[in-house]
N, CA and C atoms as an extended XYZ file, in Angstrom:
195
Properties=species:S:1:pos:R:3:atomname:S:1:resname:S:1:resid:I:1 pbc="F F F"
N       -10.245        4.343      -25.535 N   GLY     1
C        -9.703        3.015      -25.773 CA  GLY     1
C        -9.003        2.463      -24.550 C   GLY     1
N        -8.421        1.281      -24.687 N   PRO     2
C        -7.740        0.628      -23.554 CA  PRO     2
C        -6.631        1.496      -22.972 C   PRO     2
N        -5.872        2.149      -23.832 N   ASP     3
C        -4.772        2.978      -23.339 CA  ASP     3
C        -5.295        4.148      -22.514 C   ASP     3
N        -6.363        4.784      -22.991 N   GLY     4
C        -6.927        5.918      -22.257 CA  GLY     4
C        -7.448        5.502      -20.898 C   GLY     4
N        -8.199        4.405      -20.854 N   SER     5
C        -8.758        3.966      -19.579 CA  SER     5
C        -7.651        3.503      -18.646 C   SER     5
N        -6.600        2.881      -19.224 N   TRP     6
C        -5.483        2.432      -18.390 CA  TRP     6
C        -4.787        3.623      -17.747 C   TRP     6
N        -4.555        4.659      -18.542 N   ALA     7
C        -3.830        5.821      -18.034 CA  ALA     7
C        -4.617        6.493      -16.918 C   ALA     7
N        -5.918        6.725      -17.148 N   SER     8
C        -6.710        7.412      -16.137 CA  SER     8
C        -6.849        6.551      -14.887 C   SER     8
N        -7.028        5.256      -15.071 N   THR     9
C        -7.172        4.373      -13.923 CA  THR     9
C        -5.879        4.312      -13.133 C   THR     9
N        -4.752        4.384      -13.819 N   GLY    10
C        -3.465        4.303      -13.130 CA  GLY    10
C        -3.338        5.343      -12.029 C   GLY    10
N        -3.752        6.574      -12.335 N   CYS    11
C        -3.637        7.624      -11.324 CA  CYS    11
C        -4.838        7.622      -10.394 C   CYS    11
N        -6.012        7.430      -10.949 N   PHE    12
C        -7.228        7.488      -10.140 CA  PHE    12
C        -7.199        6.451       -9.037 C   PHE    12
N        -6.602        5.305       -9.320 N   LYS    13
C        -6.597        4.198       -8.369 CA  LYS    13
C        -5.326        4.143       -7.526 C   LYS    13
N        -4.425        5.109       -7.678 N   GLN    14
C        -3.117        4.967       -7.024 CA  GLN    14
C        -3.257        4.837       -5.513 C   GLN    14
N        -4.238        5.510       -4.903 N   ALA    15
C        -4.416        5.415       -3.456 CA  ALA    15
C        -4.862        4.009       -3.053 C   ALA    15
N        -5.456        3.289       -3.997 N   PHE    16
C        -5.937        1.935       -3.722 CA  PHE    16
C        -4.787        0.942       -3.639 C   PHE    16
N        -3.693        1.247       -4.332 N   PHE    17
C        -2.559        0.322       -4.367 CA  PHE    17
C        -1.693        0.473       -3.120 C   PHE    17
N        -2.298        0.262       -1.945 N   VAL    18
C        -1.547        0.435       -0.702 CA  VAL    18
C        -0.729       -0.800       -0.389 C   VAL    18
N        -1.036       -1.904       -1.037 N   ASN    19
C        -0.239       -3.109       -0.823 CA  ASN    19
C        -0.316       -4.000       -2.053 C   ASN    19
N         0.538       -4.998       -2.079 N   GLU    20
C         0.633       -5.863       -3.256 CA  GLU    20
C        -0.665       -6.619       -3.503 C   GLU    20
N        -1.370       -7.000       -2.418 N   ALA    21
C        -2.620       -7.745       -2.574 CA  ALA    21
C        -3.646       -6.919       -3.335 C   ALA    21
N        -3.746       -5.628       -3.001 N   ASN    22
C        -4.695       -4.773       -3.702 CA  ASN    22
C        -4.318       -4.634       -5.167 C   ASN    22
N        -3.023       -4.503       -5.428 N   LEU    23
C        -2.570       -4.387       -6.811 CA  LEU    23
C        -2.931       -5.640       -7.597 C   LEU    23
N        -2.651       -6.804       -7.024 N   LYS    24
C        -2.962       -8.055       -7.717 CA  LYS    24
C        -4.464       -8.202       -7.924 C   LYS    24
N        -5.251       -7.787       -6.928 N   ALA    25
C        -6.706       -7.875       -7.060 CA  ALA    25
C        -7.179       -7.007       -8.216 C   ALA    25
N        -6.595       -5.809       -8.336 N   TRP    26
C        -6.989       -4.921       -9.425 CA  TRP    26
C        -6.602       -5.535      -10.768 C   TRP    26
N        -5.393       -6.083      -10.851 N   LEU    27
C        -4.938       -6.696      -12.099 CA  LEU    27
C        -5.836       -7.870      -12.479 C   LEU    27
N        -6.284       -8.631      -11.469 N   ASP    28
C        -7.165       -9.764      -11.748 CA  ASP    28
C        -8.476       -9.296      -12.371 C   ASP    28
N        -8.911       -8.097      -12.005 N   LYS    29
C       -10.175       -7.567      -12.518 CA  LYS    29
C        -9.993       -6.809      -13.827 C   LYS    29
N        -8.750       -6.541      -14.202 N   HIS    30
C        -8.460       -5.807      -15.435 CA  HIS    30
C        -7.413       -6.565      -16.249 C   HIS    30
N        -7.745       -7.770      -16.702 N   PRO    31
C        -6.767       -8.618      -17.399 CA  PRO    31
C        -6.180       -7.965      -18.644 C   PRO    31
N        -6.949       -7.105      -19.304 N   THR    32
C        -6.430       -6.487      -20.522 CA  THR    32
C        -5.372       -5.443      -20.209 C   THR    32
N        -5.256       -5.055      -18.948 N   ALA    33
C        -4.292       -4.021      -18.577 CA  ALA    33
C        -2.954       -4.617      -18.154 C   ALA    33
N        -2.901       -5.929      -17.962 N   THR    34
C        -1.698       -6.525      -17.391 CA  THR    34
C        -0.472       -6.302      -18.261 C   THR    34
N        -0.648       -6.261      -19.582 N   GLY    35
C         0.502       -6.048      -20.446 CA  GLY    35
C         1.205       -4.741      -20.124 C   GLY    35
N         0.410       -3.705      -19.868 N   ARG    36
C         0.974       -2.411      -19.542 CA  ARG    36
C         1.274       -2.305      -18.049 C   ARG    36
N         0.490       -2.972      -17.226 N   MET    37
C         0.597       -2.814      -15.786 CA  MET    37
C         1.789       -3.539      -15.177 C   MET    37
N         2.444       -4.406      -15.948 N   VAL    38
C         3.594       -5.115      -15.385 CA  VAL    38
C         4.642       -4.110      -14.917 C   VAL    38
N         5.008       -3.200      -15.797 N   THR    39
C         6.006       -2.198      -15.431 CA  THR    39
C         5.463       -1.277      -14.350 C   THR    39
N         4.223       -0.830      -14.517 N   ILE    40
C         3.615        0.056      -13.528 CA  ILE    40
C         3.483       -0.670      -12.200 C   ILE    40
N         3.179       -1.963      -12.249 N   GLY    41
C         3.072       -2.738      -11.019 CA  GLY    41
C         4.377       -2.736      -10.251 C   GLY    41
N         5.475       -2.867      -10.979 N   GLN    42
C         6.788       -2.825      -10.334 CA  GLN    42
C         7.024       -1.443       -9.739 C   GLN    42
N         6.587       -0.414      -10.446 N   ALA    43
C         6.740        0.949       -9.939 CA  ALA    43
C         5.882        1.149       -8.691 C   ALA    43
N         4.678        0.578       -8.707 N   LEU    44
C         3.793        0.720       -7.552 CA  LEU    44
C         4.409        0.084       -6.317 C   LEU    44
N         5.084       -1.037       -6.499 N   ALA    45
C         5.739       -1.678       -5.356 CA  ALA    45
C         6.767       -0.722       -4.761 C   ALA    45
N         7.480       -0.012       -5.630 N   ALA    46
C         8.467        0.953       -5.155 CA  ALA    46
C         7.787        2.166       -4.528 C   ALA    46
N         6.572        2.493       -5.017 N   LYS    47
C         5.854        3.657       -4.496 CA  LYS    47
C         5.576        3.532       -3.003 C   LYS    47
N         5.484        2.301       -2.508 N   MET    48
C         5.205        2.123       -1.090 CA  MET    48
C         6.282        2.776       -0.231 C   MET    48
N         7.451        3.010       -0.814 N   LYS    49
C         8.568        3.608       -0.089 CA  LYS    49
C         8.812        5.048       -0.536 C   LYS    49
N         7.872        5.603       -1.301 N   MET    50
C         8.051        6.937       -1.861 CA  MET    50
C         7.178        7.961       -1.153 C   MET    50
N         7.547        9.224       -1.296 N   THR    51
C         6.746       10.307       -0.741 CA  THR    51
C         5.566       10.570       -1.668 C   THR    51
N         4.509       11.226       -1.176 N   PRO    52
C         3.368       11.553       -2.052 CA  PRO    52
C         3.789       12.322       -3.296 C   PRO    52
N         4.773       13.221       -3.146 N   GLN    53
C         5.240       13.981       -4.304 CA  GLN    53
C         5.895       13.058       -5.329 C   GLN    53
N         6.683       12.098       -4.851 N   GLN    54
C         7.332       11.158       -5.766 CA  GLN    54
C         6.291       10.268       -6.440 C   GLN    54
N         5.274        9.870       -5.683 N   ILE    55
C         4.221        9.030       -6.251 CA  ILE    55
C         3.513        9.780       -7.371 C   ILE    55
N         3.202       11.045       -7.134 N   ALA    56
C         2.517       11.840       -8.152 CA  ALA    56
C         3.370       11.947       -9.404 C   ALA    56
N         4.679       12.145       -9.233 N   GLY    57
C         5.574       12.242      -10.374 CA  GLY    57
C         5.661       10.928      -11.131 C   GLY    57
N         5.759        9.822      -10.407 N   ALA    58
C         5.853        8.514      -11.045 CA  ALA    58
C         4.573        8.210      -11.806 C   ALA    58
N         3.441        8.627      -11.244 N   CYS    59
C         2.164        8.378      -11.903 CA  CYS    59
C         2.122        9.109      -13.234 C   CYS    59
N         2.546       10.358      -13.247 N   LYS    60
C         2.545       11.125      -14.487 CA  LYS    60
C         3.465       10.487      -15.512 C   LYS    60
N         4.618        9.997      -15.066 N   ILE    61
C         5.547        9.331      -15.980 CA  ILE    61
C         4.882        8.085      -16.559 C   ILE    61
N         4.195        7.318      -15.706 N   GLY    62
C         3.541        6.103      -16.166 CA  GLY    62
C         2.473        6.393      -17.202 C   GLY    62
N         1.733        7.495      -17.022 N   GLU    63
C         0.682        7.818      -17.973 CA  GLU    63
C         1.245        8.167      -19.337 C   GLU    63
N         2.450        8.702      -19.361 N   CYS    64
C         3.020        9.165      -20.627 CA  CYS    64
C         3.565        8.024      -21.478 C   CYS    64
N         3.836        6.871      -20.892 N   LYS    65
C         4.431        5.780      -21.650 CA  LYS    65
C         3.391        5.081      -22.516 C   LYS    65
C-alpha cells in the first residue's frame, strides 16, 4: 500500500535527496506521499548537516512513524 511504498522509498531514495530541489522534484512526482513527506522533508533538510550514521538513524525513525 501507500504506506509501504512510502517507507521503502524514503530510505531507498535518501541518497537522491542531496538538495532541496531534488526533494521537491521527488514530491512533485509522488503527490500522494506529500502528506507523510512534509515531516520527512523537514528532516531531510536537516540531514544535509548530518553524518551518514545520523542519516541512517533518522531514516529508520521516519519509516517507523
